[in-house]
NUKEFI-695052 format. One record per residue (C-alpha): x, y, z. Coordinates in nm, 2 decimals, always signed. Layout:
N
+--------+--------+--------+
!      X !      Y !      Z !
+--------+--------+--------+
!      X !      Y !      Z !
...
+--------+--------+--------+
//
This chain:
176
+--------+--------+--------+
!      X !      Y !      Z !
+--------+--------+--------+
!  +8.24 !  +6.63 !  +0.92 !
!  +8.42 !  +6.96 !  +0.77 !
!  +8.27 !  +7.24 !  +0.72 !
!  +8.24 !  +7.43 !  +0.32 !
!  +8.35 !  +7.74 !  +0.35 !
!  +8.26 !  +8.01 !  +0.10 !
!  +8.50 !  +8.16 !  -0.13 !
!  +8.55 !  +8.46 !  -0.12 !
!  +8.58 !  +8.67 !  -0.48 !
!  +8.50 !  +9.04 !  -0.30 !
!  +8.59 !  +9.27 !  -0.01 !
!  +8.25 !  +9.27 !  +0.08 !
!  +8.32 !  +8.90 !  +0.27 !
!  +8.70 !  +8.94 !  +0.35 !
!  +8.97 !  +9.20 !  +0.31 !
!  +9.32 !  +9.27 !  +0.34 !
!  +9.43 !  +9.57 !  +0.61 !
!  +9.83 !  +9.50 !  +0.48 !
! +10.06 !  +9.29 !  +0.28 !
! +10.47 !  +9.33 !  +0.44 !
! +10.70 !  +9.18 !  +0.14 !
! +11.04 !  +9.05 !  +0.29 !
! +11.34 !  +8.91 !  +0.09 !
! +11.62 !  +8.83 !  +0.31 !
! +11.90 !  +8.56 !  +0.15 !
! +11.67 !  +8.33 !  -0.04 !
! +11.37 !  +8.33 !  +0.15 !
! +11.06 !  +8.53 !  +0.04 !
! +10.85 !  +8.64 !  +0.35 !
! +10.46 !  +8.74 !  +0.29 !
! +10.24 !  +8.86 !  +0.58 !
!  +9.87 !  +8.97 !  +0.53 !
!  +9.69 !  +9.13 !  +0.72 !
!  +9.38 !  +8.99 !  +0.70 !
!  +8.97 !  +9.09 !  +0.80 !
!  +8.69 !  +8.82 !  +0.76 !
!  +8.31 !  +8.93 !  +0.79 !
!  +8.27 !  +8.55 !  +0.82 !
!  +8.40 !  +8.21 !  +0.73 !
!  +8.59 !  +8.24 !  +0.42 !
!  +8.81 !  +8.03 !  +0.20 !
!  +9.12 !  +8.38 !  +0.10 !
!  +9.27 !  +8.40 !  -0.19 !
!  +9.64 !  +8.40 !  -0.08 !
!  +9.92 !  +8.55 !  -0.32 !
! +10.08 !  +8.22 !  -0.47 !
!  +9.95 !  +8.05 !  -0.77 !
! +10.19 !  +7.72 !  -0.89 !
! +10.33 !  +7.84 !  -1.20 !
! +10.49 !  +8.20 !  -1.01 !
! +10.52 !  +8.10 !  -0.64 !
! +10.40 !  +7.86 !  -0.38 !
! +10.54 !  +7.89 !  +0.00 !
! +10.68 !  +7.63 !  +0.20 !
! +10.49 !  +7.71 !  +0.51 !
! +10.19 !  +7.86 !  +0.62 !
! +10.12 !  +8.06 !  +0.95 !
!  +9.74 !  +8.18 !  +1.09 !
!  +9.82 !  +8.38 !  +1.40 !
! +10.13 !  +8.25 !  +1.48 !
! +10.06 !  +7.86 !  +1.42 !
! +10.17 !  +7.65 !  +1.13 !
!  +9.83 !  +7.60 !  +0.91 !
!  +9.73 !  +7.28 !  +0.68 !
!  +9.38 !  +7.47 !  +0.61 !
!  +9.45 !  +7.53 !  +0.21 !
!  +9.39 !  +7.42 !  -0.10 !
!  +9.51 !  +7.52 !  -0.46 !
!  +9.21 !  +7.54 !  -0.77 !
!  +9.24 !  +7.48 !  -1.11 !
!  +9.44 !  +7.75 !  -1.21 !
!  +9.72 !  +7.68 !  -0.92 !
!  +9.56 !  +7.96 !  -0.70 !
!  +9.61 !  +7.90 !  -0.30 !
!  +9.28 !  +7.97 !  -0.11 !
!  +9.32 !  +7.99 !  +0.27 !
!  +9.04 !  +7.83 !  +0.55 !
!  +9.01 !  +8.12 !  +0.80 !
!  +8.74 !  +8.19 !  +1.02 !
!  +8.59 !  +8.50 !  +1.08 !
!  +8.79 !  +8.81 !  +1.27 !
!  +9.13 !  +8.92 !  +1.21 !
!  +9.42 !  +8.73 !  +1.09 !
!  +9.80 !  +8.76 !  +1.08 !
!  +9.87 !  +8.51 !  +0.75 !
! +10.22 !  +8.52 !  +0.70 !
! +10.35 !  +8.27 !  +0.40 !
! +10.74 !  +8.19 !  +0.35 !
! +10.97 !  +7.99 !  +0.09 !
! +11.22 !  +8.05 !  -0.11 !
! +11.29 !  +8.35 !  -0.36 !
! +11.39 !  +8.26 !  -0.74 !
! +11.51 !  +8.53 !  -0.97 !
! +11.17 !  +8.64 !  -1.04 !
! +10.83 !  +8.60 !  -0.90 !
! +10.49 !  +8.71 !  -0.88 !
! +10.22 !  +8.76 !  -0.62 !
!  +9.84 !  +8.75 !  -0.76 !
!  +9.65 !  +8.97 !  -0.52 !
!  +9.26 !  +8.86 !  -0.67 !
!  +9.11 !  +9.14 !  -0.37 !
!  +9.40 !  +9.38 !  -0.46 !
!  +9.59 !  +9.54 !  -0.20 !
!  +9.57 !  +9.90 !  +0.01 !
!  +9.93 !  +9.89 !  +0.16 !
! +10.20 !  +9.69 !  +0.09 !
! +10.57 !  +9.76 !  +0.21 !
! +10.87 !  +9.59 !  +0.12 !
! +11.22 !  +9.50 !  +0.24 !
! +11.37 !  +9.37 !  -0.03 !
! +11.77 !  +9.38 !  -0.15 !
! +11.92 !  +9.64 !  -0.34 !
! +11.92 !  +9.42 !  -0.65 !
! +11.60 !  +9.33 !  -0.68 !
! +11.32 !  +9.58 !  -0.79 !
! +11.00 !  +9.58 !  -0.80 !
! +10.67 !  +9.66 !  -1.09 !
! +10.29 !  +9.70 !  -1.01 !
! +10.32 !  +9.93 !  -0.73 !
! +10.23 ! +10.26 !  -0.68 !
! +10.26 ! +10.49 !  -0.35 !
! +10.21 ! +10.12 !  -0.15 !
!  +9.89 ! +10.02 !  -0.39 !
!  +9.87 !  +9.78 !  -0.63 !
!  +9.83 !  +9.95 !  -0.96 !
!  +9.66 !  +9.61 !  -1.12 !
!  +9.57 !  +9.25 !  -0.93 !
!  +9.92 !  +9.20 !  -0.90 !
! +10.33 !  +9.21 !  -0.82 !
! +10.58 !  +9.14 !  -0.98 !
! +10.94 !  +9.10 !  -0.77 !
! +11.26 !  +9.08 !  -1.01 !
! +11.61 !  +9.05 !  -0.90 !
! +11.82 !  +9.22 !  -1.13 !
! +12.17 !  +9.03 !  -1.24 !
! +12.56 !  +9.18 !  -1.08 !
! +12.66 !  +9.29 !  -1.38 !
! +12.38 !  +9.49 !  -1.48 !
! +12.44 !  +9.65 !  -1.14 !
! +12.83 !  +9.70 !  -1.21 !
! +12.72 !  +9.85 !  -1.54 !
! +12.48 ! +10.09 !  -1.40 !
! +12.71 ! +10.17 !  -1.16 !
! +12.99 ! +10.25 !  -1.41 !
! +12.79 ! +10.46 !  -1.58 !
! +12.77 ! +10.68 !  -1.37 !
! +13.16 ! +10.70 !  -1.29 !
! +13.20 ! +10.73 !  -1.65 !
! +13.43 ! +11.06 !  -1.70 !
! +13.40 ! +11.25 !  -2.06 !
! +13.74 ! +11.49 !  -2.13 !
! +13.67 ! +11.88 !  -2.06 !
! +13.58 ! +12.07 !  -2.35 !
! +13.57 ! +12.43 !  -2.15 !
! +13.78 ! +12.55 !  -1.84 !
! +13.57 ! +12.78 !  -1.55 !
! +13.77 ! +13.08 !  -1.40 !
! +13.65 ! +13.25 !  -1.14 !
! +13.77 ! +13.53 !  -0.95 !
! +13.60 ! +13.74 !  -0.64 !
! +13.69 ! +14.04 !  -0.56 !
! +13.61 ! +14.20 !  -0.18 !
! +13.56 ! +14.54 !  -0.18 !
! +13.28 ! +14.76 !  -0.07 !
! +13.12 ! +14.63 !  -0.40 !
! +13.20 ! +14.26 !  -0.48 !
! +13.27 ! +14.19 !  -0.79 !
! +13.22 ! +13.74 !  -0.96 !
! +13.42 ! +13.78 !  -1.27 !
! +13.38 ! +13.42 !  -1.46 !
! +13.58 ! +13.30 !  -1.79 !
! +13.51 ! +13.02 !  -1.98 !
! +13.74 ! +12.89 !  -2.27 !
! +13.75 ! +12.61 !  -2.46 !
! +13.94 ! +12.38 !  -2.42 !
! +13.88 ! +12.10 !  -2.69 !
+--------+--------+--------+
//
């Protein structure tokens, strides 16, 4: 008979030491370093309406010891101790990752066209993280705005006289 494990809803039964999130191509990888005080069901940062992993690994081994609750949140059965949990799945243009237990140390490896919301100084500012991919047109428009040239309104001339006492003369002439 399978032993039922207690759901962990506070940091008293389990905690996340570190969260690493990486997007490479179309692949999202979320790696958690967890500590469980006893055998628990740990809430994972994966939910039906936002993002679900295609594979889950515990300490490098594939795991099927997870279930989905009524709200679509994934729970992973873990024995007591320190564990590395890795989840992999496809990344769409926008991914929301819920962290019911919070996350004190979050590291990101995202391509330049991805943005993150809900993170401040490597810590979650709330209970979820939003990753969104900007459109190529948005990135190009922003780059063009930075390169935009404006007509000159003034001309600045400087003359430096190197004598016993240096003298710098600046003349500003209105052009437009």
